[in-house]
N, C-alpha and C positions, 0 to 999 in steps of 0.2 A: 196448718200451712207452714208454721214455724218448724214443726217436726219434719215435714217433707223436705224443706230447704236444708235442714241439718243432715238428713240422710243423704241427700244429693251431694252435699259438701264432703261428707265422710267417704262416699264412693269415689269422688274425685281425688281425695287424698290417697286412698288405697291404690287407685289406678296409677296415680302419679308416682307413688313410692315403688309400686311393682314395676312400672315402666322404667323408672330410674335404675332399679336393681338389674332389670333385664338388659338395659342399654349400657350400663356401666361395665358389664362383663365383655371386654373386648379382647380377651386372651383365649386362644384355642386350647383344646385339651393337650396334655402332655402324652407322648406316645413312645413306648420303648418296646423293641422286639428283641427277644433273647432266644437263640443268638441272632446277631444282625447280619451274619455272613457265614460262608463256609459250607460244609456238608450238612445236609439234613435228610431225614427219611420219615416214613410213616410211623416208625417206632419212636422217633425222637423229633417231633415237629417243633417249630418255633412257638413261643408263647408271647402273646400281646399283653402288655400292661398299659392300661389307660387310666388317667386321672384328670379330674376337673374340679377345682376347689371353688369355682364361681357358681354358675347356674346348674352345674352337673352335666353328666354325659347324656347325649340323646341317641346317637347310633354309631355303628361302625360297619364299614364295608371292606372286605378283603378279596382281592382278585389274584389269580395266578396266571402268568403268561409264560408259555414255553413253545418254541418253534412257531412263533407268530400267532398262536391261538390263546385267547384269554378266557378263563373260566372264573365265575364268581364262587369263591370258597366260603364266604361268610357274609351275612347281612343281618345284623341284630339291632333291635330297638331296645332302649333301656328305660325303665320307669323313672319318673321325675324323682330327683333327690339322690340319684346314683352318682356318687363322687368318684368311685374307682371300680375297676373291673379287671379281672385276670382271665384271659381266654386262651385255651389250647387250640391251635389250628389243626383240625383233623384233616390229614392228607390221604386217608384210607379210601375215601369215597370218590376220588377223582383219578383218572388215568394219567400217570406221569412216566416219562422216560428218564433213565439215568442220564444226567447231564445238567447243563445250566438252566435255571429258571429265575423268574422275577416275581416277587410278591409286592403288591401295592396295598397300602393300608390307608383308609380315609376315616377319620373320626370327627364328629361334630358335637357341639354342646346345645343346651336348651336356651341360649340367649335369644332375645327378640330378633336381633340381627345376628344370625347364626355364625358362630366362629367354627372353622374347620381346619384340619391339618391333614396333609397327604404326604406320605413318604414311600419311597420305593427301595427295595432291598434285593440284592442278588445272591443267589445260593447255587450250590451244586447238589442236585438230588441224587442220592446214592442208596440203592436198595440191596446191594450185593455185599454179603459178609466177607471179611478178609480170608485169604487162603493161608492156612497154617501148615508148614512143612516141618515135621519133627526130624531132627538130625540124629539124635541118639537112638540107637536101635534096641538096647537092652537096659532094663532098670531092675536091679536085684535089690530088694528092700527087706530089711529086718523090721519086724513089728517094733515100734517105738524108735525106729531108726530114720535115716535121711536118704534122699536121692537127689540126683541132678538130671534135669532135662534141658537140652539145647534145641532151639527151634528158630525158624524164620517165619516172618509174616509178610504178606504181599504188599501191604500199605502201612502208612502211619496209623498207629492205633492209640486209643485213649488209655487202654490198659490191657495187659495180657499177663498170663501166669498159669498156675496149676490150681484147679479147684479140687479139694478133697473134702467131701461132705459139705459142711457149712463153712469150712476154712478156706480162704483164698491166699495162696502164696504168690506174691508178685514176681514177675520176670523183669529182667533188667537188660536193656539194649547194650551190646558190646561194640567196640570199635570195628570189629570185623563184620558187623551187620547182622549177627545172630543175637537171639535173646538167651539169657541164662537164668534158670529158675531152680533154686534149691527148695525142696519140699519135704514134708515129713509123712511117715506112716504113723499117725498119732498113737500114743501109748494106750489110749482108751477106745480105740476103734477095732472092730473085728475084721478078720480077713475078708469076710463076705461083704462088709460095708465099704471096704477100701477100694475105690474105683477112681483113680486119678484121671483127670481130663485137662488137656491144655485148652485154655480159653483165651480168645482174643476178641476185643470189642473195638470197632473203629470209631472215628469221630462222629459218624452219623448214627451210632447206637446199634449197628448191625453186629451180631455175635456169631462166632464160629467156635465149635468145640472139636477137638481132635483127640483120639485115643492114643495111648502109649503102650508099648509092649513091656510087661513087667512080670516079675516073679516075687512072691512074698514068702518070708520065712517066719513062722510063728515064734514069738518070744513071750510066753505066758508070764504074768506078773508073779512075783514072789510074795510070800507072806511073812509078816513080822509082827511081834507083840512088843508094845512099849508099856512098861509098868510105870505109872506115875506115882511118885511119892509125894506126901504132903510137904516134905522139905523142898522138893523141886518147885512145887507150886508157890510156896512161900518165898522162895528166893528169886524166881523168874517173873512171876506175874505182876509184881509191882511195876515192872518196866512198861506194862501196858495199861495200868490202872487208870490213868488219865483219859484213855480212850473210851472206857466203859465205867463211868462213875456210878451208874445205876446198878452195877453187878453186886450181888449180895456177898459173894465170897470169891476166893481165888480160883476155885474150880469153875465157877461161872465165867470168870474172865478167861480162863484157859479155853473153854468151849467156844466162846465168842471169837477169840483170836484164831483158834484152829479152824473154825468154820467160816467166819465172815472176813476177818482180816486177811487170811490166806487167799481168798478169792480176789479181794481188792488188790493185793500185791501182785498176783498173777496177771490181772488186767493191766496193771501199771507196766509190767514187762512187755505186754503187747504194744502199749503206747511207745515205749522206749525202742521197740523193734523197728519202728518207722524211721528212726534216726540211723539209717544205714547207708553205706556207700554203694554205688551202682556197679562197682567192680570189686573182685576179690582182692583183699589186702594181705591174706595169710600166705605162708609158704610151708609146705610139708606138714608133717605130723604135729599135733598140738602137744605142748608140754604138760606133764603131770606134776603135781606138787612133789618135790624131791623127798625121798626117804620117808614116805608117808604110807600108812596102812589103810586099807579100805575098812570103813566102819559101817557103812550102809550103802546099798546099791540103788540103781535107778529102777523106777517102776516097782517099788516095794509097797504093797498094800499093808499099811500099818493099822493094827488094832490097838487102841489106847485103853489100857486097863487101870481102873482106879477102885481100890477097895474090893478087888476080886471080880469086878463087873466091867464089861465092855461099855465104854461111854461114848466112843467116837471111832471113826475110821477115815483115814486120809491116805493119799498116795504120795510117796517120796519121789521127787522128780529131779534128783541130782545124785551125785556120789559124795559121800562124806569121807574126807581124808584127814587122818590124824597123824601129826608129827610132833615135834617138840612144841611146847607152849610158846606162843608169839613167834612162830616160825615165819620167815619171809615168804611171801606169796608172789611167784612170778607170773607175768602175763603169759597165757598159754600160747599166744601167737601174736604177730604184729597186727596192729589196728588202732582204733581211736576210742578213747574213753568217752562214753556217752552218758554214764551215770556214776556218781561217786557220792553217796549220801546214806542216810539211815533209811531202811525200807522194811518196816514192820517185822514180819517173822524172820526176815533175812538179816536183821540187824544192820550193822555197818556193811555196806555192799558196794561193789564196783561191777559195772557192766562194760565190757570192751566189744566194740563192733568190728567185725572182720569182713564186711561187705556181703551183698546178696542176701541180706536178712539174717546172716549167721552172727550170733553173739555169744560170748561166754560170760558167766556170772560167778562172782566170788563173794561168798556170804559169810556172816558171823565174824567179820574181821574185828580185831581189837583196835587197829588203827588203819586209816586210809592214807596212803602216801602218793596219791596222784589226784589230778583234777579233771573235771569235764573239759574236753577239747584237747587233752594231751594225746599226742601220737606216741604209742609205745611199741617197742620191738619185742620179739619173742624173748622171754627171760627177764624183761624189765620188772623190777620189784614194784608192785602197786599197793602193797599193804602187808599186814601181818595177821596170822590166824588169831582167833579169839572165841568168845562165847556170847556175843551180842545176839539179840533177837531170840528165837526159840531154840537155842542151843543148850544142851545139857552139860557140855564141857567144851574145852578148847579144841576146835577142829575147823577145817575148811569145808563148807558146802560148795561144791563145784558143779555148775550147770552149763548146759549148752542149749540154746534155743534157735529155732528158725522161724522168722516172722512171729516171734513170741511164743511158739509152741515148743515145749521141752522135748528134746531128743536124747538118746543115750550117748553120753560122752565117750564111752569105750571106743566107738567107731573112729572118733577124731583123734584118739591116741595111737591108732593103728596105721602105720605108713602104707601097708599093703592095701588096706581098705581105701585110703585116700587116692592111691595110685589108680586102682581099678574103677572107682566110683566117681572120681573127679578129674584127676590129671589126664588120664588116657582119653577121656571123653573130650576134654578141652583141646587137647592136641589134635584130635581127629577133626575138630571143627576149625582147624587152622588158626587157633589163637596163639599169640606169642607165648613161649614157654615161661618167660619171666613173670607172667601175669598171675601165677599161682605159686 
């Protein structure tokens, strides 16, 4: 009898504690809808985020109302103990018209006296992709070179630009209402694989692709052999020794720098490329280092020879210019300094942004005479040549990139190329002449 009374007492305590727990939860679940307004589509539906730190979630009901008709979109029950839930609202299985609609979301918890929350959200359903009108009619591109496409889009877009293989080159809206996009025919892409497409994605996630008329000129890579001496390794590799303390010798350090650090540095240039102006800041042809001789060209496939054996192969993606030691280096054109620091294989390095993703790179400098954020004019001295980084002697490694993709600098030194491939196109699109 005593045990029976104790059991009853224990049950009363459990029920009381459970009841207290269920009753003390008087807060409804938190509800977030992303996005909570604006355009949506079946390709990009809203996402419901529910949370309840008390008794947990019990159920959620979502309805859609359009033109006076209401349809249940979702009705889900949750197992006990569900504290949070993330739900995609599938709009593909209901018939919706393009235009306004309302979503109502009701969520409740497991409390004895159920707590619930109801919120309504207004959207514009949009299933139509934007219309893209390409303004530039001809695009004559050299392999490893650059091109410009100008186009208009029928509505405000989330992003637009030119897709080339796996690389996306962003377009930038100009004051005259058209978009301008500089893009590259990548040095490591074949003519057959080069198929540029203008891409526009609107706020609802609808995507449109448009082709462009183009002609390509092959520019096969050149070959070069670099003989590595032990003296070069002993003099240069200590600069990188702290990066690879596990390396057994200077040759191992060289291979890691040439293969691994090179890739990291090029990825860094892609990050720097995002720091670009939306309008062109350059004027006319780009300056070349004065009184300098070409020592190495763009897109040279270098075979590295050590002890008579080929130990590595890499591609040289700039032009090496040699003048007097510690020669002053001018900015090739007007723009903004977006990088001025040491950068691995490039040593002391300056990157100047010229807008639309176009940037120039000045590497192996002995000194840097500018700072990030400086506005420079064509000819402004930004540093002096040197042999920092992976340089075998005093010279300037000069590079040009578009969205971080290296292109041949020779084009940008040629005033006729700039006129035919940039200036004339811009004028035809009714842009003010002083903009380039």
